N, C-alpha and C positions, 0 to 999 in steps of 0.2 A: 533443872529448873532455872538455875542462874543463867545458863546459856540462852534459854528461851527469852528471859527478860532482857538480856543484853541485845539479842537480835531484834526484839520488838522496839527497844529504845533506839537502836541504830536506824531501823526502818522509819520510825517516827521523825527522827532528826532529818533524814534524807528527804522525806516527804515535805517537811516544813521548808527546807531550802528550795525545793522545786516550786512550791506555792509562792514563796517570797519572791523568787526570781521572776515568775510569770506575772505577779502583780506589778513589779517594777516595769516590765515591758509593756503591760497593758496601759499604764499611765501615759505613755506617749514619749516622744523624743525630747531630749533636753534642749530647750530653746532659750535658756538663760543667757547664751552668748549674744542674743539680740538686745538684751537689756542695756540701757544706757540712754544718753541724750543724743538725738538726731536732729539735724536742722537742714532747712532748704529755704530758698527765696525765689521770687518771680516778680516780673514787672507787669503792671496793668497797662491798658491802652493809653493812659496818660503818662506813662513812664515812671510811675511811682512804684518803688520796690516794697514788696510785702515779705516779711520774715515769719517763718513757721518754726516751731520747736516741738518735737515729739519726745516725751519722757516715757520710757518703757521700763517697767520693773517686773521681775519675775524670777522664779526658780523652777527647774525641771520643765514641765509642760504648761505651767500656769503663768500667763502674762496679764498685766494690767497696764493701761497707758492713758495719758492725757496729752492734748495738743493745745498749743498756744499760737495765736496769730497776732502779729504786731503787738499792740498794747491791750488786746482784749483778754478777758479772763480765760483760764484754761477750760477745756471741754473734755469730758470723759470719752474715751474711745472704747465702745462696748464690744466690738466685733473683730478685734485684732486676731489674725490667724497666721500661722506659719506652717506650711506643708512643704517638706523638702526645703527648697530655697525660695519658695514663693511666699511673699508677704502681702496680706490684704487687710485693709481696715477702712472704716468710714468715719467722717467727722460731720456732725450736723450742728449747724449754728444758725438758729432762727429758721428762715425759709430756705437756707442754702445747705446743700449737701455736697460733700466731696468724697468720691470713692477712689481709694488708692489701691493700685495693684502693681507689684514690683518683684524684682528678683534681688535677693540678698547676695550681691555679686562678690563681695569679699568682706572681711571683718569690719570695714569702715564705710561701706557704700551700699546703697539700695537704689537700683535703677528701675524705672517703670513709667506708668501713665497714671494720670488722675483725671477722672471725669467729674466736672463740676456742674451741678444742676441748680439753676436759679429760676424760679417761677415757671417750671416745666421745660425750660430750655437747657440742653446739655451741650457741653463743650469738652473735648478731650485734649489734654496737654501732656507733654513729656515732663517727668518728675525725677529728680535725683536728690537723694538725701545723703548726708555725710555725718558720721558719728563725731560728736564733739569730744575732744580729748578730756580725760579726767583731770581735774585740777588737783595739784599735789599739795 
C-alpha cells in the first residue's frame, strides 16, 4: 500500500515538472535583454537634427515601450515585437506614422530601416539605434 502511494506521489511530481517546463517554453523567448534606453538621430532637409529615445521595459517575453522625439511628449509603442533577432515597432504621432524594422545586431546596436508616412506619402530611411549606457 505504501509503495503504491509513493509511486503515485513520484508520478504526480514528475508530471507537474513536465507541465511547468512546457508552460515556461510556451510563454516565449526571454527578450528582457532588449530592455533599456536606445537612441538615434537624423537630419531633416533643412539640416536640423532630430533626436529620438526609445525606452523599453520588460521581463521574459513581455515588453512595453515608449518613444520620445526632440522635446515632444512620449508616445506609447503598442506593437513592439522581437522574433529571433528581428525588432519591429511603430510610432504614431498625430497624422505621422513611423514603422521601424531592424536587426538586433549586438547587445548595444539595432540596424534597420524606418518607413515614415505623412499624409499618405511614404519614405524609407536607414535607421541605427544604440543602447545608452546605464548611469551608475
